N, C-alpha and C positions, 0 to 999 in steps of 0.2 A: 271159556277163556276168551278174553278180548285181545286180539292181535292188531298192532298198529305197524303196518309195513313201511320200512324205509324205502326210498325211491328205487334203489337197486333191486330190492326184493320184489317190488311190484313189476319192474321190467323183466326180471328173470322169470317170474311166474307167467306173465303174459306171452313171453317168447318161448315158453317151455324149455328154458335154458338149463342144462345139466349142472350149471354152477350152483344153483340153489340147493342148499343142504337137504338131504332126504328127510331129516326130522322136521325141517321147516316146511317142506312140501307136504308132508303128512299132516302137520298142524293146520296149514291153510285149507287142505282138502277135508278136514274133519268137520262133519255137519254140525257138531255141537259148538264150534268156535265161531265167534263173530270176527270177521276180517274187515279191517278199516284201512282206508288210505286217506291221509291228511290232504286237505286242499293245498297245504304248503308243499307237499311232495309233488303234486300235479304241477304247481307253479314252478318248482325247481326243475322238473323234467322238461317243461316247455321252454324255460330259459336256456337250459343246456342244449336242447334240440336246436333252438334258434341260433346258438353260437357254433353249432356243428360239433359239439362235444359228445353227442350220443345219438343213437337211433331209437325212436320210440314209435309206437303205432299212431297213425293219424287218428283223430277222434279219440284221444286218450280217455276222456271222461266216459264216453260210451263203452270203450274197451274195459275200463275198470268196472263199470256197472254190469256189463255183460258177463264178467268173470264172477259176479255175485258179491262183489265187495261194496261196502258202503263208504261214501265219501264223508269224512269228518270235517265240518267247517271250523274255521278259526274264530274263536270268540274273543271279546275284549279282554277277559281275564287270562286267556291263553297268551295273548300278546303281551300283557303286563308281566306275567310270570316269566315268559321267555326272555323278555328284555332285562329282567333282573337276575337271571341265573348267572352263576359264576362262569367265566369263559373257558371251561374245560373243553368245550366243543366250539371251535372257531366258526363253524357254519351256522348261520342264523336259522336255516331250515331244520337242522338237527336239534337246535335248542327249542324250536317250536314243537318238535315231536316229543321232547322230554316234557314240556309243559302240558301237552295234551295227554300224554300217557299218565302223568300224575293225576290230572283232573278226572280221567275216566277209569283209572285202575287198569291200564292196558300193559301188555308185554310188547316191547319194541322188538321187531324182527329186523336185524341188521348185522352186517359184518363189521361195523364201525365200533371199535373198542371204547371210543370216547364216551359212549352212553353210560358205561359202567361207573364212571366217576360221579354221576348224578344219583346213583343208588336206585335207578329204575331197573325192573326186570328186563332182561334181554334174551332173546332166542336167536341163535346164530342163523343167519339167512343162508 
């Protein structure tokens, strides 16, 4: 299974936060699953950190890699698809996750119900 973690799921995992759903925690830890973090989520986290809206580990890319997650780059086709998606999700970072999930056949791990409107598979974070 390919899991694409939304920003809050990444942060909850890295902080070992009990907010992360036990089924999500189990899926991330399962050695047979590929766990990905979009470059868009890293960008989103860093923007929100700079604005003082959240706390995240310094050296986020290193922390993500140390957790054993792969970073998913944004491609031109991802950008094109995200830009043409219906505005079910008002967050451009969320629309990018949809575009990437469709391209690679991933399950989005998130608490954000807006992903469901796009018909992508979602696992509750």
